[in-house]
Structures are given as structure tokens and as C-alpha cells.
N, C-alpha and C positions, 0 to 999 in steps of 0.2 A: 631693453630698447634703449634705455638713457644712455646705457655704454656704446653700443652702436649706431647711436647718434653724434657721439661726442668723437668715434673715430672719423664716419662721413666726412662732420664740419670739421676737423682735420684735414683729412684730403682736400677739401674742396678749398679753406682755405691758401694751404699749403701748396696746390697748383696753380691758383687765379693769384696767386699774392697780393692778398686785399680782403681783408673783414668785409667789406662794402662788395664789392664783389661775388663774393661767397654766397654771402645774403641774400642778394638779390636774385643768383640762381637758384637758389632754396625757397626763394618767395618767405624769407623771415628777416625780423630787423639786426641789425649787426649787431647789438646790445646781445642777442640772443646768442650769436655766433660764438660772441666772445666769454658767456657765463661755460658756455658748454664746453670750451677751450681750454677755461681756469680749471672748471671740475676734471678736465682729462688730468690735466698737467698735476693738479693735486691730488689725484687718485695714482699716477703714477711715482710720484714724489720726485720727477724731473722736470728740467724747463723745455719745451720743446719747440716755443719760437721765441727769437725777440721781436718784439711789439715796437714802435714809434710812430709817431703821428705822419710819418711818411712813406715807410718801409714797412713789409714785415719779413724777417729773413730765419732762414731755419738752423737751429742747434746741430753739433754733430749729433747729436744724440735723435733730434728730432729728423735731420736725414736717414738716419739709418732706420726709425721707426717708420717712416713714409712709405718709405720699398714694402716694408714686411704690411702695411696695413692697406695698400693697393691690393697688394699677390693675396690678402684675407678676404677681400672684398670683391674683389674678381670669380676667387671662389667659391663663394658664397654665392654671386649671380649666377655662376654654372652648376651647383648643385642646385639650384631654385629650378632651374632651367632644364635640367633632368629629368625632375619627376612633375613640372608642370604640368597640366592639361594641355598639351599637344609639344611646350617649351616652346623657350625662345626661338627662332629662325636665325640663322648663319646666314651674314649678309657680308658685303663689300667687297673687294678685290685680292684673291688670291694666288701671289708668284711664286710656283715652284719650278725647280731647277731638278734635272738627274740627267747619268749619262747618256749619250747620243744612241748608243745600240739599246743598251738594257732600256733608255723612255720610249726608245719607238715603238719598242714590245712589249712591254710590261710598266707602264705608266701611263702614255697615250690613249689606249682605247679605255682607260678608267677614267680618266678627265671628263667628258660627253655624262659618262654613267652617273659619276658624285656630282656634276651638275643639276642633272636629273630628280636626283634628291632635292637637290639645294638649288630653289630658282634663283634665290638673289643672289647668289654668288657669282661673279666671274670669275676667271679662270687666267692665268697667264703661264703656259709651259713653255721652259726655256731647255731645251737640249745641248748641253756641250760638254766634254770630256773634260776642258780644263779643273780645276777645283774654283769654283765661283765663292768670290766673298759675299755670304749671306747678307750680314747685318749692313756692308760697304756698299754692298749692289743693290740691296733692297728687298731681298727675296725673304719669304715666310719660310721656307722651309724644301730640304735636299732631300734627293734619294740617293743614297751613296753606296759601294756595292766594297768591299771589301773589310781589313780590320780597320780600324777608326783609331788616328793617333790621336794622343794626347792632344786636348784644346779647350777653349771656352765653350762650345759647342756643348749642345744637350742633344742626345740620340736614344734614339727608342728601336729597337731590334726587331723587325719586320719580321727575316725566314733567316734559315742557315742557304749557303750560296757553299756549293766546291769545285773543284776544278779536275776535270777527268780526260786523260788521253783517248780520244777517238776515231774511229774510221769506218768506212763503210765495208759493209759485208767482202762486197768484190774485192774493194783492194787485202783483202786480209787473207781471201781463199788467195788471191796470187801472189803475195809475198809475204805468207805467215805473219803469226802472232809474236810481239817483243813478249817474252817470259818475265824480263827482269828491266829497271829502268834500263841500264847498261845497253842494253840489245839497242835503244832506238838508233844507234850513230849507225845501225844497220839500215836503217829505214827510210824514205824520205818522210821529214818532217816539216810541216810545216809554220814558219815562225813568222812574230811580228818582226819587222826589220828594224836596224838599230836603232834609229831613232825616235822609236815608239814600244819598244820591245822592256819586257817587267825586266829592271833592274838586277836581278838573283835567277831569272831562268824558271824551267818548270821546275817545281817543289813536289817532293817524294818522300814519303814517311816509311823505312827501311820496317821489315815483318817481322815479327816474333821469332827470337832467333839470332840476331843481328841488334846493333846498336836501335836505341827508339829515338832516335832524332831525324829532322827533317833532312833533303840530302837537296841541294840545287843544280840541275844540270843545265846546259843551253844546245839543244840538240840542234842539228844543222838538216839541211838539203837544200833543192834543187829550186825550190819556189819560196820567198818571204815576201810580205807588204805590212804598210804602215796601217790597215784598218783591217782589225778584227772579224768586221761582214764576210770580208772577202776569201780570208781565212776559213770563215767556216762555208762560205759556198765552194770554194774547192775539195773542200774535206768532204762535202755530199757529192761533190763531184766523180770522187774519189782517187784525188790525186797524193793521197797521204795521210800521215795522221795528226789531229791537230788537238794543244789544249785548250781546253775551253770550260766556260763554266754551265754548272748546269742550266741556270736559267736560260740559255742559249740553244741547248744541245738536247733538253729531258723531250722534248716533244718526238723530234727526230728519235731517239733512242725508245723511247714508248711504242713508235709505229715500226722500228727495225728497219730505219731510213741508215742509222747509224748503231756500231758496237761498241762498249765500253772495253779498253782496253788497259792492263794495268791496274784493274781496283785494289786490288791486296796494297796498292803502295801507295793509294790515294792519299792526300793530305789533308789534315781536318781540316775541317768547313769552319771558312770563315763567314760574315752577316753580310744582310742587308738591312741596310739603315734609313728612321727618317730622323735627319737633324736639322735643330733648329737654335737660333742665336739663343733661346732663354725660356725657360719654363715660367717666369714669372710673366702674368698677364697674357699668356697663350691666348689668341684669338679662337670662339666656339670655331670659329670656319678650319681654322690650322688642324685645330685638335681634332674635330669630325675627320677631316682630310685622311689624318695620320689613323684613325680611327677603321675608316675606310680599306685603308690598304693593307693596313695589318688583318683585317678580316677577309680580306679577297685573299692574301697573300697566304694566310694560313686553310684556306681549303684545301681539302684533300682534293689529288689530279689539277690543281690550278694551272701549275707549270708545263705540266704533261698535255695542256688543252692546249696551250699559246703556241 
């Protein structure tokens, strides 16, 4: 207990910048706080704070130790909350962002359901296809689809996502079914317009017996659009073959409205991720939101029901 008090006192003094302010917040005499800090530095054998009559400054070692202490104390509070009777309620404002199409279908419906469980949390949902600067724009968490680039952000994989070629049964009856990705040149392919298209094109993996590598094609067709939802609607209307994510077409495939083609050539799955600026001091509301998404996205049949 004494060691824990020393850590708590160190954090309090370091963040408030004053022995007096930290002591007042805890309801003890400044001399008690001073003795705890002395004992902590003696036990560690390192100087954490430079104390003068006017100010307190962290040493280099103190700055590094402060981050570790804050993380440990936050983890301890979360651990106690998870096993205490009723737990600690999540509260505060949660700012989340997601891609527009995915967010409308698979994030927005879950937001009010999450708040029903955590009534002291308020939520702002931003839907945008641009890559949002989480820290710079004050967002707690983003949902992102696709391979994650190297960055300082922390990511948690929520589910797998694949890209498939799909068409309606009627279209395939009228025009036939491609047997190889190269056959797509003979079909009406519904593609994103040049200003919004995938930079490398549609991805396919060659089957056994050929080189095990991805190939990228840029099929053409009489119709293209900058909006993926429009391509999805055109595909459902029978105007051609589209290359869509499973999160978008799984329900239609299950219902028989769309049929996957070239499945043997489908590229390996990428992921759907929750992304946040730092794992340290993660607010309870953010941790619970990520767990909530992971639970729902992991349920059998979730994607087919949306």
C-alpha cells in the first residue's frame, strides 16, 4: 500500500506541478507528500523531480516514469472496475469516425444500441471517406477497412473483409460467367471512376498450378461512378459485374440476389479495424466501444443480416 501511495503522490505532484496543490487535492499535509516522494526516489535510486522553492520539474527519468505510472494506475482502475459490483460506469463524450458507406450500414445502427447500455456516454459519429487525423481532430476511435499502413496509431482487428466479384443471377444467365480474371474484358464491369478508383485495380490471386501471387486488373465497362454505393445499386439492378467488399454484399449473396464469381481467384482477406491514438490511458468508454464492436462483428451471421 505504501508503494502505491508513493506512485499516486508522484503522479499527483508531477501533473499539478506543486507539492502544495497535490497535498490539498489529497487532503494531507505537503510534508507527507514530500516524504512519500523521498521514499520513492530512495527506493528506486534515481532522482525523479527537481524541487526548488518556486517550482517542481521532472528529470528525464521522471518524465519516462510518469508515463508508466499513469498507465499502471489507469490499468489498476480498469481492473478494479471490471470485477467490482456493477463496475464503474462509462461516461463522457465519445467521438468516433468511420468510412461513409461502411459506417452507414455497420456502425451507425450499433451506436444507439451501445448508448442504451451506457447511458452516461454521449456520442458523435463522423462518416467520411477521407483519412481523419484522430489526434489532431480530437477523435477517440476510428473504424477503418483495409490493410493498415505503418503508423503511430494503435489498431485492433475486429473482423476479416474480402473483396469479391459479384453479379445478379439474371446478368449471368444472359451474359455467361467468367472463368478467369482475364475473361472480365468481355463483360460489363462496374468500376469506380478514375478520380476515386483503386490505385492498383481489382486484386486476384492465381490458383494452384500457377504462380502464387496477386495480380491486379483494371477492367472497363460502359458505366463507372465515383460512389461505391451507386455501383452496388447498379450491380443489384443487373447492369454488370462489380468488385465489392463482403461487408457490402454478404446479405445479398445470402439472399440469392447476388452471386459471387471467380471465387477461386479471390484475393486474401484484409481486415476491419478499430484504430485509436494510444493504448495508454484509454478511456473506459473507448475500451467498451471497441469490445462492443468486436462482439457484434464476431457473431455468426452478423454480416448476412445487415
